[in-house]
MMTF fields as JSON, N, C-alpha, C and O atoms, coordinates in Angstrom:
{
  "mmtfVersion": "1.0.0",
  "mmtfProducer": "UNKNOWN",
  "numBonds": 355,
  "numAtoms": 356,
  "numGroups": 89,
  "numChains": 1,
  "numModels": 1,
  "chainsPerModel": [1],
  "groupsPerChain": [89],
  "chainIdList": ["A"],
  "bondAtomList": [4, 2, 8, 6, 12, 10, 16, 14, 20, 18, 24, 22, 28, 26, 32, 30, 36, 34, 40, 38, 44, 42, 48, 46, 52, 50, 56, 54, 60, 58, 64, 62, 68, 66, 72, 70, 76, 74, 80, 78, 84, 82, 88, 86, 92, 90, 96, 94, 100, 98, 104, 102, 108, 106, 112, 110, 116, 114, 120, 118, 124, 122, 128, 126, 132, 130, 136, 134, 140, 138, 144, 142, 148, 146, 152, 150, 156, 154, 160, 158, 164, 162, 168, 166, 172, 170, 176, 174, 180, 178, 184, 182, 188, 186, 192, 190, 196, 194, 200, 198, 204, 202, 208, 206, 212, 210, 216, 214, 220, 218, 224, 222, 228, 226, 232, 230, 236, 234, 240, 238, 244, 242, 248, 246, 252, 250, 256, 254, 260, 258, 264, 262, 268, 266, 272, 270, 276, 274, 280, 278, 284, 282, 288, 286, 292, 290, 296, 294, 300, 298, 304, 302, 308, 306, 312, 310, 316, 314, 320, 318, 324, 322, 328, 326, 332, 330, 336, 334, 340, 338, 344, 342, 348, 346, 352, 350],
  "bondOrderList": [1, 1, 1, 1, 1, 1, 1, 1, 1, 1, 1, 1, 1, 1, 1, 1, 1, 1, 1, 1, 1, 1, 1, 1, 1, 1, 1, 1, 1, 1, 1, 1, 1, 1, 1, 1, 1, 1, 1, 1, 1, 1, 1, 1, 1, 1, 1, 1, 1, 1, 1, 1, 1, 1, 1, 1, 1, 1, 1, 1, 1, 1, 1, 1, 1, 1, 1, 1, 1, 1, 1, 1, 1, 1, 1, 1, 1, 1, 1, 1, 1, 1, 1, 1, 1, 1, 1, 1],
  "groupList": [{"groupName": "MET", "atomNameList": ["N", "CA", "C", "O"], "elementList": ["N", "C", "C", "O"], "formalChargeList": [0, 0, 0, 0], "bondAtomList": [1, 0, 2, 1, 3, 2], "bondOrderList": [1, 1, 2], "singleLetterCode": "M", "chemCompType": "L-PEPTIDE LINKING"}, {"groupName": "LEU", "atomNameList": ["N", "CA", "C", "O"], "elementList": ["N", "C", "C", "O"], "formalChargeList": [0, 0, 0, 0], "bondAtomList": [1, 0, 2, 1, 3, 2], "bondOrderList": [1, 1, 2], "singleLetterCode": "L", "chemCompType": "L-PEPTIDE LINKING"}, {"groupName": "ASP", "atomNameList": ["N", "CA", "C", "O"], "elementList": ["N", "C", "C", "O"], "formalChargeList": [0, 0, 0, 0], "bondAtomList": [1, 0, 2, 1, 3, 2], "bondOrderList": [1, 1, 2], "singleLetterCode": "D", "chemCompType": "L-PEPTIDE LINKING"}, {"groupName": "ARG", "atomNameList": ["N", "CA", "C", "O"], "elementList": ["N", "C", "C", "O"], "formalChargeList": [0, 0, 0, 0], "bondAtomList": [1, 0, 2, 1, 3, 2], "bondOrderList": [1, 1, 2], "singleLetterCode": "R", "chemCompType": "L-PEPTIDE LINKING"}, {"groupName": "GLN", "atomNameList": ["N", "CA", "C", "O"], "elementList": ["N", "C", "C", "O"], "formalChargeList": [0, 0, 0, 0], "bondAtomList": [1, 0, 2, 1, 3, 2], "bondOrderList": [1, 1, 2], "singleLetterCode": "Q", "chemCompType": "L-PEPTIDE LINKING"}, {"groupName": "ILE", "atomNameList": ["N", "CA", "C", "O"], "elementList": ["N", "C", "C", "O"], "formalChargeList": [0, 0, 0, 0], "bondAtomList": [1, 0, 2, 1, 3, 2], "bondOrderList": [1, 1, 2], "singleLetterCode": "I", "chemCompType": "L-PEPTIDE LINKING"}, {"groupName": "THR", "atomNameList": ["N", "CA", "C", "O"], "elementList": ["N", "C", "C", "O"], "formalChargeList": [0, 0, 0, 0], "bondAtomList": [1, 0, 2, 1, 3, 2], "bondOrderList": [1, 1, 2], "singleLetterCode": "T", "chemCompType": "L-PEPTIDE LINKING"}, {"groupName": "ALA", "atomNameList": ["N", "CA", "C", "O"], "elementList": ["N", "C", "C", "O"], "formalChargeList": [0, 0, 0, 0], "bondAtomList": [1, 0, 2, 1, 3, 2], "bondOrderList": [1, 1, 2], "singleLetterCode": "A", "chemCompType": "L-PEPTIDE LINKING"}, {"groupName": "ASN", "atomNameList": ["N", "CA", "C", "O"], "elementList": ["N", "C", "C", "O"], "formalChargeList": [0, 0, 0, 0], "bondAtomList": [1, 0, 2, 1, 3, 2], "bondOrderList": [1, 1, 2], "singleLetterCode": "N", "chemCompType": "L-PEPTIDE LINKING"}, {"groupName": "GLU", "atomNameList": ["N", "CA", "C", "O"], "elementList": ["N", "C", "C", "O"], "formalChargeList": [0, 0, 0, 0], "bondAtomList": [1, 0, 2, 1, 3, 2], "bondOrderList": [1, 1, 2], "singleLetterCode": "E", "chemCompType": "L-PEPTIDE LINKING"}, {"groupName": "VAL", "atomNameList": ["N", "CA", "C", "O"], "elementList": ["N", "C", "C", "O"], "formalChargeList": [0, 0, 0, 0], "bondAtomList": [1, 0, 2, 1, 3, 2], "bondOrderList": [1, 1, 2], "singleLetterCode": "V", "chemCompType": "L-PEPTIDE LINKING"}, {"groupName": "SER", "atomNameList": ["N", "CA", "C", "O"], "elementList": ["N", "C", "C", "O"], "formalChargeList": [0, 0, 0, 0], "bondAtomList": [1, 0, 2, 1, 3, 2], "bondOrderList": [1, 1, 2], "singleLetterCode": "S", "chemCompType": "L-PEPTIDE LINKING"}, {"groupName": "GLY", "atomNameList": ["N", "CA", "C", "O"], "elementList": ["N", "C", "C", "O"], "formalChargeList": [0, 0, 0, 0], "bondAtomList": [1, 0, 2, 1, 3, 2], "bondOrderList": [1, 1, 2], "singleLetterCode": "G", "chemCompType": "PEPTIDE LINKING"}, {"groupName": "PRO", "atomNameList": ["N", "CA", "C", "O"], "elementList": ["N", "C", "C", "O"], "formalChargeList": [0, 0, 0, 0], "bondAtomList": [1, 0, 2, 1, 3, 2], "bondOrderList": [1, 1, 2], "singleLetterCode": "P", "chemCompType": "L-PEPTIDE LINKING"}, {"groupName": "LYS", "atomNameList": ["N", "CA", "C", "O"], "elementList": ["N", "C", "C", "O"], "formalChargeList": [0, 0, 0, 0], "bondAtomList": [1, 0, 2, 1, 3, 2], "bondOrderList": [1, 1, 2], "singleLetterCode": "K", "chemCompType": "L-PEPTIDE LINKING"}, {"groupName": "CYS", "atomNameList": ["N", "CA", "C", "O"], "elementList": ["N", "C", "C", "O"], "formalChargeList": [0, 0, 0, 0], "bondAtomList": [1, 0, 2, 1, 3, 2], "bondOrderList": [1, 1, 2], "singleLetterCode": "C", "chemCompType": "L-PEPTIDE LINKING"}, {"groupName": "TYR", "atomNameList": ["N", "CA", "C", "O"], "elementList": ["N", "C", "C", "O"], "formalChargeList": [0, 0, 0, 0], "bondAtomList": [1, 0, 2, 1, 3, 2], "bondOrderList": [1, 1, 2], "singleLetterCode": "Y", "chemCompType": "L-PEPTIDE LINKING"}, {"groupName": "PHE", "atomNameList": ["N", "CA", "C", "O"], "elementList": ["N", "C", "C", "O"], "formalChargeList": [0, 0, 0, 0], "bondAtomList": [1, 0, 2, 1, 3, 2], "bondOrderList": [1, 1, 2], "singleLetterCode": "F", "chemCompType": "L-PEPTIDE LINKING"}, {"groupName": "TRP", "atomNameList": ["N", "CA", "C", "O"], "elementList": ["N", "C", "C", "O"], "formalChargeList": [0, 0, 0, 0], "bondAtomList": [1, 0, 2, 1, 3, 2], "bondOrderList": [1, 1, 2], "singleLetterCode": "W", "chemCompType": "L-PEPTIDE LINKING"}],
  "groupTypeList": [0, 1, 2, 3, 4, 5, 6, 1, 2, 5, 7, 3, 1, 1, 8, 9, 10, 10, 10, 11, 12, 2, 3, 5, 12, 11, 7, 1, 7, 2, 7, 13, 11, 2, 9, 10, 8, 14, 9, 15, 12, 7, 16, 1, 4, 9, 5, 2, 17, 18, 3, 3, 7, 11, 11, 1, 3, 11, 7, 3, 17, 9, 11, 1, 18, 13, 2, 7, 13, 10, 9, 2, 9, 2, 18, 5, 9, 7, 9, 1, 7, 13, 3, 16, 18, 4, 3, 13, 11],
  "groupIdList": [1, 2, 3, 4, 5, 6, 7, 8, 9, 10, 11, 12, 13, 14, 15, 16, 17, 18, 19, 20, 21, 22, 23, 24, 25, 26, 27, 28, 29, 30, 31, 32, 33, 34, 35, 36, 37, 38, 39, 40, 41, 42, 43, 44, 45, 46, 47, 48, 49, 50, 51, 52, 53, 54, 55, 56, 57, 58, 59, 60, 61, 62, 63, 64, 65, 66, 67, 68, 69, 70, 71, 72, 73, 74, 75, 76, 77, 78, 79, 80, 81, 82, 83, 84, 85, 86, 87, 88, 89],
  "secStructList": [7, 7, 7, 1, 6, 6, 2, 2, 2, 2, 2, 2, 2, 2, 2, 2, 2, 2, 2, 2, 2, 2, 2, 2, 2, 2, 6, 6, 1, 1, 1, 7, 4, 4, 4, 2, 2, 2, 2, 2, 2, 2, 2, 2, 2, 2, 2, 6, 2, 2, 2, 2, 2, 2, 2, 2, 2, 2, 2, 2, 2, 2, 2, 2, 1, 6, 6, 7, 7, 6, 6, 7, 7, 2, 2, 2, 2, 2, 2, 2, 7, 7, 7, 7, 7, 7, 7, 7, 7],
  "xCoordList": [0.898, 0.622, 0.671, 1.105, 0.285, 1.4, 0.745, -0.473, 1.143, 2.056, 0.928, 1.793, -0.416, -0.714, -0.74, -1.455, 0.832, 1.788, 1.824, 0.739, 2.795, 3.137, 2.108, 2.252, 1.373, -0.257, -0.781, -1.124, -0.755, -1.1, 0.264, -0.009, 1.453, 2.479, 2.157, 2.142, 1.813, 2.393, 1.204, 1.398, -0.646, -1.73, -1.318, -1.602, -0.207, -0.358, 0.25, -0.526, 1.787, 2.856, 2.038, 2.59, 1.035, 0.139, -0.901, -1.106, -1.681, -2.948, -1.781, -1.837, -0.704, -0.234, 0.429, 0.462, 0.964, 2.39, 1.073, 1.12, -0.904, -1.385, -2.137, -2.238, -3.099, -3.537, -2.664, -3.066, -1.395, -0.316, -0.38, -1.027, 0.616, 0.584, -1.043, -0.888, -2.399, -3.342, -3.393, -3.161, -3.656, -3.138, -2.468, -3.008, -0.71, 0.313, -0.073, 1.069, -1.042, -1.669, -2.299, -2.11, -3.957, -4.175, -3.79, -4.105, -2.743, -2.115, -1.382, -1.895, -0.412, -0.229, -0.955, -0.449, -1.697, -2.776, -2.014, -1.39, -1.84, -1.942, -0.043, 0.32, 0.793, 2.292, 2.654, 2.035, 4.482, 4.724, 5.357, 5.864, 5.163, 5.504, 6.647, 6.516, 7.738, 9.129, 9.107, 10.176, 7.579, 7.696, 6.864, 7.069, 6.062, 5.209, 6.628, 6.831, 7.372, 8.274, 8.621, 8.387, 9.538, 10.029, 9.587, 10.43, 8.381, 7.979, 7.305, 6.719, 7.017, 6.76, 7.884, 7.846, 8.757, 10.167, 10.796, 11.29, 10.814, 10.917, 9.596, 10.036, 8.738, 7.475, 7.965, 8.138, 8.29, 8.537, 10.061, 10.148, 10.958, 12.41, 12.238, 13.193, 11.421, 9.891, 10.016, 10.344, 9.528, 8.305, 9.331, 9.156, 10.98, 12.099, 11.152, 10.787, 10.674, 9.949, 10.93, 10.523, 11.808, 12.943, 13.265, 13.431, 13.284, 13.594, 12.479, 12.46, 11.334, 10.359, 10.242, 9.946, 10.748, 8.882, 9.645, 9.293, 10.612, 11.953, 12.14, 12.403, 11.92, 11.583, 10.702, 10.888, 8.987, 8.168, 8.525, 8.402, 8.938, 8.984, 9.721, 9.218, 11.416, 11.561, 10.68, 10.495, 10.152, 9.268, 7.681, 7.144, 7.613, 6.34, 7.222, 7.427, 7.801, 8.683, 8.948, 9.046, 9.029, 9.519, 8.353, 8.341, 7.293, 6.063, 4.976, 4.062, 5.835, 5.0, 5.937, 5.461, 7.466, 7.762, 9.22, 10.446, 8.39, 9.199, 10.303, 10.887, 10.86, 11.718, 11.883, 12.099, 11.849, 12.862, 14.103, 13.99, 15.19, 16.908, 16.852, 16.332, 17.506, 17.137, 17.772, 17.444, 18.892, 19.933, 19.01, 19.547, 17.162, 16.439, 15.052, 13.939, 15.507, 14.196, 13.533, 12.695, 14.114, 13.617, 12.519, 11.798, 12.036, 10.0, 9.549, 8.327, 10.194, 9.327, 9.381, 8.252, 10.107, 9.894, 8.484, 7.4, 8.854, 7.902, 6.433, 6.003, 5.976, 5.267, 4.549, 3.375, 5.588, 5.01, 4.56, 3.385, 5.12, 5.21, 5.097, 4.108, 6.561, 6.587, 6.92, 7.384, 6.579, 6.471, 7.415, 6.959, 8.845, 9.957, 10.089, 9.744, 10.518, 10.589, 12.564, 13.565, 12.684, 13.817, 14.09, 13.364, 15.047, 15.125, 15.365, 15.75, 15.034, 14.67, 16.061, 17.026, 15.675, 17.376, 17.108, 17.985],
  "yCoordList": [-0.775, 0.05, 1.197, 1.58, 2.045, 3.551, 4.225, 4.186, 4.917, 5.096, 6.998, 7.866, 7.657, 8.276, 10.131, 10.769, 10.427, 11.236, 10.561, 10.724, 9.509, 10.169, 9.916, 9.942, 9.743, 9.555, 10.891, 11.373, 11.414, 12.91, 14.093, 15.188, 13.638, 14.173, 13.964, 14.926, 12.102, 12.448, 12.33, 12.099, 12.726, 13.625, 14.758, 15.412, 15.224, 17.128, 17.16, 17.496, 16.814, 16.812, 16.301, 16.629, 15.687, 14.702, 16.014, 16.106, 17.212, 17.702, 19.158, 19.847, 19.393, 20.173, 20.306, 21.426, 19.116, 19.752, 19.265, 19.828, 17.959, 18.801, 19.67, 20.126, 20.436, 21.957, 22.892, 23.726, 22.863, 23.838, 23.725, 24.325, 22.65, 21.882, 22.558, 23.162, 22.191, 22.644, 25.0, 26.013, 24.772, 26.326, 27.275, 28.152, 26.662, 27.16, 26.292, 25.974, 25.315, 25.567, 26.059, 26.461, 26.466, 27.527, 28.888, 29.399, 29.504, 30.626, 30.529, 31.213, 30.129, 29.989, 28.709, 27.586, 28.907, 27.593, 28.692, 27.85, 30.139, 30.104, 30.827, 31.653, 30.078, 29.914, 29.135, 28.493, 29.713, 27.965, 27.162, 27.363, 26.319, 24.385, 25.341, 25.895, 25.244, 25.511, 26.924, 27.508, 27.638, 28.371, 27.979, 28.482, 27.202, 26.05, 25.113, 25.254, 24.345, 23.753, 24.07, 23.953, 24.796, 26.66, 26.391, 26.052, 26.466, 27.392, 26.521, 26.871, 25.002, 24.395, 23.616, 23.207, 23.617, 22.992, 24.243, 23.814, 25.79, 26.2, 25.993, 25.865, 25.938, 25.316, 24.234, 24.245, 23.058, 21.431, 22.422, 22.056, 23.351, 23.599, 24.623, 25.192, 24.917, 26.27, 25.681, 26.085, 24.29, 23.187, 22.961, 23.271, 22.304, 20.892, 19.911, 19.266, 19.843, 18.677, 17.32, 16.183, 17.542, 15.912, 15.467, 14.358, 16.467, 15.782, 15.45, 14.615, 16.571, 15.454, 14.365, 13.789, 13.954, 12.837, 11.55, 10.377, 12.014, 11.284, 10.625, 9.434, 11.838, 10.828, 10.144, 9.029, 10.858, 10.286, 8.017, 6.933, 8.385, 7.545, 5.896, 4.779, 6.588, 5.518, 5.316, 4.141, 6.179, 5.784, 4.36, 3.539, 4.891, 3.874, 3.099, 2.475, 2.788, 1.377, 0.707, -0.51, 1.467, 0.599, -0.09, -1.247, 0.734, 0.531, -0.869, -1.665, -0.44, -1.273, -3.04, -4.155, -2.54, -3.565, -3.762, -3.653, -4.019, -3.796, -4.917, -4.728, -5.689, -6.357, -7.069, -8.267, -6.716, -6.297, -5.739, -4.572, -6.086, -5.509, -5.037, -5.682, -3.84, -2.768, -2.557, -1.806, -3.596, -4.03, -4.847, -5.004, -5.308, -6.041, -5.829, -6.281, -5.058, -4.177, -4.525, -3.826, -5.65, -6.09, -6.195, -5.604, -7.303, -7.568, -6.441, -6.508, -4.897, -4.276, -3.59, -3.693, -2.865, -2.571, -3.365, -2.836, -4.832, -5.712, -4.839, -4.167, -4.904, -5.129, -3.644, -3.38, -2.805, -0.747, -1.249, -0.971, -1.896, -1.424, -0.46, -0.127, 0.789, 2.21, 2.408, 1.567, 3.753, 3.99, 4.719, 5.523, 5.059, 5.611, 6.647, 6.219, 7.622, 8.305, 8.199, 8.234, 8.084, 7.232, 8.545, 8.955, 8.78, 9.592, 8.574, 7.418, 9.388, 8.723, 8.734, 9.487, 7.602, 7.166, 7.312, 7.11],
  "zCoordList": [0.252, -0.214, -0.019, 1.067, -0.904, -0.865, 0.12, -0.05, 1.228, 2.547, 2.593, 2.48, 2.701, 2.299, 1.555, 0.783, 2.587, 1.964, 0.956, 0.398, 0.064, -1.09, -2.081, -3.303, -1.622, -2.675, -3.009, -4.089, -1.701, -1.957, -2.621, -3.114, -2.5, -3.386, -5.024, -5.792, -5.613, -6.337, -7.712, -8.905, -6.579, -7.12, -7.405, -8.409, -6.005, -6.295, -7.634, -8.529, -8.074, -8.899, -10.298, -11.349, -10.39, -11.363, -11.84, -13.05, -10.759, -11.252, -11.554, -12.573, -10.324, -10.929, -12.489, -12.998, -13.244, -14.693, -15.415, -16.509, -15.325, -16.321, -16.339, -17.478, -15.214, -15.478, -15.977, -16.789, -15.558, -16.047, -17.716, -18.574, -17.744, -19.057, -20.272, -21.333, -19.646, -20.593, -20.315, -20.976, -19.518, -19.25, -20.422, -21.097, -20.433, -21.389, -22.238, -22.571, -23.183, -24.409, -24.813, -25.961, -23.826, -23.882, -24.464, -25.539, -23.097, -23.887, -24.681, -25.566, -25.095, -26.58, -27.311, -27.33, -27.663, -28.262, -29.785, -30.431, -30.545, -31.524, -31.833, -32.67, -30.762, -30.761, -32.182, -33.03, -31.864, -32.699, -31.651, -30.548, -32.315, -31.054, -30.088, -28.997, -30.996, -30.06, -29.325, -29.149, -28.773, -28.349, -27.124, -26.019, -27.324, -26.287, -25.52, -24.314, -26.219, -25.142, -24.67, -23.467, -25.176, -24.355, -23.122, -22.292, -22.785, -21.605, -21.16, -20.136, -21.635, -20.991, -20.018, -18.858, -20.924, -20.304, -19.256, -18.213, -19.459, -18.303, -17.376, -16.233, -17.359, -16.111, -15.529, -14.31, -16.328, -15.981, -15.018, -13.846, -15.373, -13.876, -13.228, -12.699, -13.166, -12.25, -10.891, -9.775, -11.562, -10.36, -9.701, -8.523, -10.045, -10.171, -10.1, -9.117, -11.59, -11.903, -11.97, -11.733, -12.207, -12.309, -10.823, -10.315, -10.433, -9.023, -7.996, -7.091, -8.507, -7.601, -7.205, -6.158, -9.024, -9.87, -9.615, -9.737, -9.287, -9.189, -7.918, -7.753, -6.717, -5.38, -5.104, -4.616, -5.452, -5.656, -6.475, -5.905, -7.886, -8.343, -7.504, -7.384, -6.959, -6.04, -4.818, -4.499, -4.141, -3.661, -3.629, -2.885, -4.904, -5.228, -5.5, -4.459, -6.172, -6.185, -4.754, -4.595, -3.942, -2.578, -2.133, -1.713, -2.254, -1.471, -2.623, -2.407, -3.827, -4.502, -4.194, -3.983, -4.308, -4.828, -3.059, -3.065, -2.054, -0.719, -0.983, 0.084, -1.436, -1.11, -2.439, -2.261, -3.703, -5.241, -5.053, -4.676, -5.159, -4.373, -6.176, -7.086, -6.25, -6.734, -8.227, -9.145, -8.086, -8.428, -10.099, -11.195, -9.606, -10.326, -10.795, -10.529, -11.508, -11.806, -13.517, -14.087, -14.017, -15.35, -15.42, -16.224, -14.232, -13.922, -13.527, -13.39, -13.149, -12.525, -13.629, -14.108, -14.409, -16.079, -16.604, -16.851, -16.696, -17.353, -17.188, -18.125, -16.342, -15.293, -15.239, -14.978, -15.557, -15.744, -16.907, -17.145, -17.701, -19.077, -19.413, -20.065, -18.939, -19.948, -21.426, -22.196, -21.69, -23.25, -23.012, -22.199, -23.263, -22.179, -23.987, -25.088, -23.755, -24.649, -25.597, -24.88, -27.131, -27.453, -28.801, -29.707, -28.498, -29.678, -31.132, -31.31, -31.778, -33.13, -33.901, -34.03, -34.301, -35.126, -36.414, -37.254]
}
Protein backbone atom coordinates (compact mmCIF):
# COMPACT_ATOMS: atom_id res chain seq x y z
CA UNK A 1 0.00 0.00 0.00
CA UNK A 2 1.19 3.46 -0.79
CA UNK A 3 1.52 5.81 2.15
CA UNK A 4 -1.16 8.53 2.19
CA UNK A 5 1.43 11.33 1.99
CA UNK A 6 3.18 9.75 -1.00
CA UNK A 7 -0.18 9.30 -2.72
CA UNK A 8 -1.06 12.96 -2.08
CA UNK A 9 2.34 14.10 -3.35
CA UNK A 10 1.93 12.04 -6.54
CA UNK A 11 -1.60 13.41 -7.03
CA UNK A 12 -0.42 16.99 -6.44
CA UNK A 13 2.43 16.74 -8.91
CA UNK A 14 0.24 15.11 -11.55
CA UNK A 15 -2.47 17.73 -11.02
CA UNK A 16 0.03 20.61 -11.22
CA UNK A 17 1.54 19.37 -14.46
CA UNK A 18 -1.72 18.47 -16.20
CA UNK A 19 -3.53 21.71 -15.29
CA UNK A 20 -0.50 23.88 -16.03
CA UNK A 21 0.14 22.08 -19.32
CA UNK A 22 -3.45 22.77 -20.33
CA UNK A 23 -3.09 26.44 -19.34
CA UNK A 24 0.17 26.79 -21.25
CA UNK A 25 -1.43 25.17 -24.29
CA UNK A 26 -4.43 27.47 -24.10
CA UNK A 27 -2.39 30.63 -23.52
CA UNK A 28 -0.06 29.81 -26.40
CA UNK A 29 -2.58 28.19 -28.72
CA UNK A 30 -1.49 30.34 -31.66
CA UNK A 31 2.23 30.31 -30.83
CA UNK A 32 4.79 28.24 -32.70
CA UNK A 33 5.37 24.80 -31.17
CA UNK A 34 8.97 25.66 -30.21
CA UNK A 35 7.66 28.52 -28.04
CA UNK A 36 5.17 26.17 -26.37
CA UNK A 37 7.91 23.60 -25.79
CA UNK A 38 10.20 26.27 -24.33
CA UNK A 39 7.47 27.44 -21.94
CA UNK A 40 6.68 23.87 -20.89
CA UNK A 41 10.36 23.17 -20.23
CA UNK A 42 10.75 26.38 -18.22
CA UNK A 43 7.68 25.49 -16.17
CA UNK A 44 8.94 21.97 -15.41
CA UNK A 45 12.26 23.43 -14.25
CA UNK A 46 10.50 26.07 -12.16
CA UNK A 47 8.52 23.48 -10.18
CA UNK A 48 11.56 21.19 -9.83
CA UNK A 49 9.58 18.50 -11.65
CA UNK A 50 12.41 16.06 -12.39
CA UNK A 51 13.71 15.88 -8.82
CA UNK A 52 10.21 15.63 -7.36
CA UNK A 53 9.10 12.99 -9.85
CA UNK A 54 12.26 10.94 -9.31
CA UNK A 55 11.79 11.00 -5.55
CA UNK A 56 8.14 9.96 -5.85
CA UNK A 57 9.06 7.23 -8.35
CA UNK A 58 11.51 5.76 -5.85
CA UNK A 59 8.92 5.88 -3.05
CA UNK A 60 6.36 4.23 -5.32
CA UNK A 61 8.77 1.45 -6.24
CA UNK A 62 9.55 0.82 -2.58
CA UNK A 63 5.84 0.66 -1.72
CA UNK A 64 4.81 -1.57 -4.62
CA UNK A 65 7.83 -3.86 -4.55
CA UNK A 66 9.29 -3.66 -1.01
CA UNK A 67 11.36 -6.85 -1.32
CA UNK A 68 12.71 -6.31 -4.83
CA UNK A 69 16.47 -5.86 -5.04
CA UNK A 70 17.42 -2.56 -6.65
CA UNK A 71 19.49 -4.26 -9.36
CA UNK A 72 16.59 -6.52 -10.42
CA UNK A 73 14.24 -4.00 -12.05
CA UNK A 74 13.64 -5.88 -15.32
CA UNK A 75 10.47 -7.62 -14.13
CA UNK A 76 9.25 -4.37 -12.53
CA UNK A 77 9.74 -2.56 -15.84
CA UNK A 78 7.85 -5.36 -17.62
CA UNK A 79 4.97 -5.06 -15.18
CA UNK A 80 4.83 -1.28 -15.57
CA UNK A 81 4.96 -1.53 -19.39
CA UNK A 82 6.41 1.99 -19.78
CA UNK A 83 6.52 3.91 -23.03
CA UNK A 84 9.83 5.71 -22.61
CA UNK A 85 10.97 8.44 -24.95
CA UNK A 86 13.67 7.41 -27.36
CA UNK A 87 15.68 9.55 -29.71
CA UNK A 88 14.51 8.94 -33.27
CA UNK A 89 17.06 7.04 -35.30
